[in-house]
C-alpha positions, 0 to 999 in steps of 0.5 A: 482473474477468477471471481473467488480471487477478486474477493480476497481484497476490499474492505469497507472505508474507515474500517479495520479487519485484518485477515490471514496472508492471501497468496492471490495477493502477489498475482492480484498486484501483476495484474494491477501492475500490468495495467498501470505500466500500459497506461502510464507507458514510460512515465512509470519509472518503477512500480512497487507492491508495498504495505503489508500485502507485499509481505509474504505470510503477513497479516493484513488489511485486504487492500493492495498497496501499490507505489509508482515512481515517476519523474516528479509530482507535476507529472504525477498531477498530469496523469491523474486522468489517465489513472482515473481511466483505470477506475481509481478516484484521486484524493485530492485532499491527501495529507501526505505532500510528497504523492499523488494519492488514488483509491479503487473500488467503491466506499463499501470495497476498497481495494487498492491504494495508489501513490504516485511518488518520486523515486528519490523522495523520502516517501518512496524510500521509506516505504520500500525500506519498511518492506524489505526489512520486514521480508528479511527479518522474521522476529520484526515481521511476527511482532508487526503481525501481532500488533496489527491484530491487536489493533484491529481488535481494538479500533475495527471502526476507526482507521485512524487510531489503528494506524496511529497505533502502528507509528512507533513500530514503523518509526523503530523499524525504519531507524534499525533499517537505516541503520543496516544500510 
């Protein structure tokens, strides 16, 4: 991967910067997915690129969000050393009970967020449903893009407030997406 491509991802921990969509994000995901498939073998049931970097044309924080389905959270915990061997740090204090969470990159340049979860979990289903809705509903994607830009301007050093500011939108989109199922 070219050095210029690597610079297209990475953000200081706790900060918010939303940048224009980068076509290289798809390639970066594919490269990382190949590493994860190789390391996790048949423990990896499915892998998906989620979050805003997975939505073509979407402005996003330059951090790749990856979700991996495994057969259970006990198995996910067993796989922690394997994932760490790929340069990820396990975040044991994560407050989302349906996942085992990892970050990659230094605190000054986080590049990846990785979640191991069960494919039947609400966490998995919500992330896939939200991404897919934005991919197929241009008006919703544009509304989300504008919201993210406004929140990033308002909270450049407060990731928690930025994320909280998106919650109502995300809940509304998930409700619309479920209604279409």
